N, C-alpha and C positions, 0 to 999 in steps of 0.2 A: 650418467644417464643410464637407466634400465635397457636391456635388449628388448628387441621387438617380442622375442618369444617369452620374457617375462613379464612384460606389458600384458599380453594375451592371456597368460595365467593369471595374471591379476584380474581382469576383465571377467575371467570365468568364474573365479572365487568369489568377486565381489557382486557376479550375477550383473555385469554392465553389458550392454547392446548400445549400438549406434545407430539412431535414426535420421533418414535422410530424406527430407520432403523435397519434392521436385516438380516443376511446372515450365514444360519448354525450355530447358537450360542443356541442349544436347551438346553445346560447344564445351561445356566444363565438366559435365554430369560424370564421365567416364575417369577423367583425372581425380575427382573426388573420390570416388568408389576406390580406385585403385590405391589411392591414399590409405584411405580408412583400412582396407583388407591388409595393409603392411602391420597392423596391430591386432585385428580380430576378424573373425569371419560371422562375428554375431551382429548382423547388419541387416535392418530393414528399412526398404527404399518405398517411398510412398509416391507414387504416380499420379498427382493431382490432375488428371485428364488432359495430358500433354498431346498437343496435334503434331508435333515434330519426330524424331527417330527416337526419342526417350524410351520408347517398349522396346525397340530393337536393342538399343545399348543395356537394358536393365536384363532382358532375356538373354543376353551372351554370358551372363555369370551364373553359374550353377550352384554355386556356394552360398548365395545370400537370398533372404527371404523379400517378399515383395507384395505391395498391395496396389491394385489398379483400380482407380476410381474412374468410371465412365465419362464425367463431365466436371470440368474444373469447378470447384466449390469453395477455396480459399485454403491458405496456409495453415490457419485454425483447425479447421475440419482435418486437414492432412496428419498434423500432429496429433489429435485427438484419436485418431485411427490408428496411428503408430503406437501411441502409449498403450491403447487397449491390445494390441496385438503384441506388444512387448511383454505385458503382465501375463496374458495369456501363454507365453512362451517360457513364464518362470523368471523372468530379470525383475529385479529390484530397482535398477537405475537405468537411464537412458540418456545417453549423450546425444544432442541433435546439432547438426551441421547443416548448414546451407549449401545447396548444390551449385551456386552461382560463380564458385571459384574464388570467394572473398576471404574463407578461412582455410586455415592450413591443419590438414590432418596429423601433421607431427605435433601440434599442441596437445592431442589426446592425453598423453603423459602427464600433463601439468593439470588436468582434471584429476587425473587417478591420484596424484601426489598429494592434492588438497583432499580427497575424499579418503585416502588411508589416515590422514590426520585429525580428522573431522567427525562430528557426531553424525549418526546415521541419516538425520532428518536435515539434510544441507541442500541448497539449490544454489549451485554454480553459475556465474552468468561471465561469459568471457569478454573483458573490458578491451576495447579497441582504443587506438590512437587516432583520436577523431581531428587532431591537429595535423596529422601528416599531409604530404602533398599527395592529391589526387582525391581526396576525402570531398564528395559535394557539401556545400554550405547546408544546403536544406537538411541532410542528413545529420548534422552537427547540432543545427537548431532543433529539429525534431527530437534530438536526443537529450538535450538540456531541457525541453520542455517535458519529456516523458520522465527524467529524472527527479524534477520538483514535484510532479503529481504523485509520483511513487513515494517521496519523502512523506508529503502530506498526509497519503492515505495509510503508510506503515509506520513512519518514524524512523525509517531506515533510509540512510545517505549512501547513494550509489554513483559512481561515475558513468555507467553505463547500464542502462535497463533496456535497449533497445537489440542487441547482439541477440543473433539466432543461434550463438555458439555456447549451448548451455549444457547443463548436467541436471537431470530431473530425479528426486527420489520417488519414484511411481508409487510407493505405496503411503505416500503422505502427502500427496497433491490432491486437490479436490477430486471428486469422480464427475461431477456434473457442472456444464460452462453455460453462459450466456451466449458466446460469441465463436464466430467460424472462421473470420477473415484475419487481417493483419493483427487486429486488436485483441486477439486471443494471448499472445506472447506477453500483453500487459496485465490481462485478468489473470493468468495462471499464476504469476509472480506476486502479485497483490494478495490474492486469496489464499495462495501458501503461505505467505508471511502470515496473513490472518491465523492459520491453523497452526502457527507455531514453528514453520520452518526457519531456517538460518539461510536467508538470502544474503550471498556477498559475491563480489567481482573477484575475478583473478585475470592477470594479464594474458593477452593472446597477441598474435601477429594479425595483420590484416593485409589485403591486396585488393586494389580497386583498377581494375583495367577495362576501361571504357570499351575496347575491341573485344573483349569476352563477355562482359558483365552483362545479364538483363534483368533489369528490375520489373515487378509488376506491382510496384507501389503507386497507386493512385492519388496525387496530392490531396485533390479535393475531397472525393467519397471517403478516403481512407482515413484522412484527417477528421472529417466530420464523425465519422464512425467512433474514432478514439475519443474525440471531444465527448461525445454521448456516454461512451462507457466510463471515461473520468467523472462525467456529471454524477452517473449512478453509483459509482464508488466511492465518491467523496459524501454523498448522502448518506452511505451504508455507514461510513466512517464515523459520520458525526453522531447518526442516530442510533447506531447499534455498537458499533467495534469499540469506540472510545469509553462509553459508558459501562461495556462487557469487561473491557481491560481494567478500567478503574475498579470495578466492584470485584474483580477476581483478585486484584492485588491488596486491595482493602481487607477482603476477608482473610487472607493470609496474615495480615498484622494485627498486632493489637494496637489500640488508640495510642500508648505509649510509645510503641515502635513506629507507627505512622508519623507522631510528632518529631520523633527523633531523627529520622530518615528522610522525610518530605519537608520540614520546617527547619529545623537546626541543622541538619547536615547537608542539605541541598546545595549544589553549586551554585545556583542562583544567588545574587546581591541580596541585602535584606530590603533595598528597595524593589527589586523585582517581585520577590516573595509579598511584599505589603502590597503592591499594586493588583497582584495575582488575588489576592484576598479580598481586596477592593471591590474589584471586576466581579468575582462569584458574588459577593452580597449583593452588588447593585443588580445584576441580572437575575440573582433569586427574588428580589423583593418587587423589583419593577414588573409591571403586567403583561410579561410576555408568556403566558400561560402556554405550554405546548412547545415552546420554542426555546426553553431556557438552555437546555442541554447543547443545542446547536448552536446557539450565539456566545456562549460562555466558550466554549470549545473553540469555533472560528476565531473570537477576537484574541483568545491566550495564543492561537497559533499564529495570528496576524501580527500579534505585538512581539511575539516570542517570550512571552511569560511563562509561568509555572501552570502548566495544564492541569495539573492533579490538585494543586491549592485552589484554584479558581474553580474548578469544576465541584469540589467538596465543599467550598464555601457558597456556591448556589444554591446547595440543597438547605440552605436556611427556610427555605419554603417548605419545608417536610410539613405533612399533613396537620399534626400537632400545632404547628405555628401558624398555619393559615388564616384562622380565625382571628388572632392577635395583628397580624400582617395588615389585614382588611379593615379591622377596628379603626386601628392607629392610621390607615392611609385614609379613611372616610373622615376621621377627625380632624386630621391635618388638611384635608381638602375642604372642610367646611370653612377654614380661615381663609382660603384663597377664591372661593367660588361663591357667588352672591346666594343670599338665602338663610333660612335659620340653620342653626348647628343642627347636625343630623342625628345625634344621639342625645336622648335624654331619657328620664325616667319612664316617660308614657310611650316612647316608641320600642317597638319590637325587632329585633335584629332580624332580617332573613335576606335569602340571595334577590327576591323580588323588590326589595327595598334599594339594594344595592344595584340592581337594574335601571332602577328609577333614577338613581343619581351616580351615574356613569361618569359624568364628566368630574365630578368631586372625585371619586374614587381613583380616577386615572390620575388627576393633577395631584392630588395627595399621595398615590402610590410612587409616582417618580419623585416628589419632594423626599418622602421617606426613604426611597433607596438611595437617593444622593446624601443624605445626612448620614445614614448607617453605615453606607460605605466608607464615606469620609472617617466616621468613628472607629470601624474596624481598620481600614487602612493606617491611619496615625497611630494608633495605638500596638497593632502589630508591628510596626516599624520601630516604636518606642521600645517594646519588649524585645524585639529582635536585638535591638543595639545594646541590651543591657547583657545579653547573652555573651556577646563578643564573638559571636561565630559567623559574622558577615566575612564573606570570600573577598580578599584583596583582588 
């Protein structure tokens, strides 16, 4: 284990500071500050409108920096101000530690050791043992809930996404945010992951002492805020992030390499690949104009199929193919909807006529989508089986 002086030197060399947001935690604040000062004097305490003796405790330290907010505005706002101050002071990384005493300052070296061997654009989250005695059940449930949505929004699987004990790469996280309360800690890790940051857990110790710990989490209000945020993040994921990531990856690959990597060498079974292709074709042809990307990614995630394959084949309805798809849909629909056959040599193809034959188009479109999806799915399964590349 490195000595405290060596750790302090490393923090100075790596330009790492410690940010402590606090609100009415006078029972534990001094212990937390003293623990952090064992390793570094690069400390920023953000007093988020405390009404207890927090100000007196902070003023008793001459070596630390502080920010005082007149009225409580939320942990997210306190962290944002702390990040801004840290960047102004020339720091590249910030370790955040809660002031309620649940975190141990002697875990700071754990963050530094991981930072030393990692890429500069890394965001570390202290992973707590949520199964240990004393951890409230609502905290464990909330963490699992948060973990699921973080995975859905980023594709990254973590054990703990709610811990406030973190290391942030200040130069790589977003500059502007939507939120100021508890939900900020979810927003910042999701959007940092979208920007390319490596987000991972490292193990840390935790202490839940009901006689000392003061929580300001309001179950109904804060859970509602978190749910609204996740709704927004999911929509952004489906409408922008997933398509963006797909096109970025596709642009970097030639078609031959794409087929090799995403189809032949994919870890998915032949059945999953074929079902993913069929899903994409069905959604691409069916009349879900404007919602195809959202739907294909949603169902691919729901069924745990290959999202890239599903999205790729949903683009069967690219502009040059649209007239043919509409033509075939209307022709097929004419056999199932009462009336004359839509197309003949005396009729002109126009969108006005499509509008006048909406039912015919919708029925034909779904039938065409089903038949084409079956053909593509069955054919792809047959061809993939011939390659002998199916993963056992």
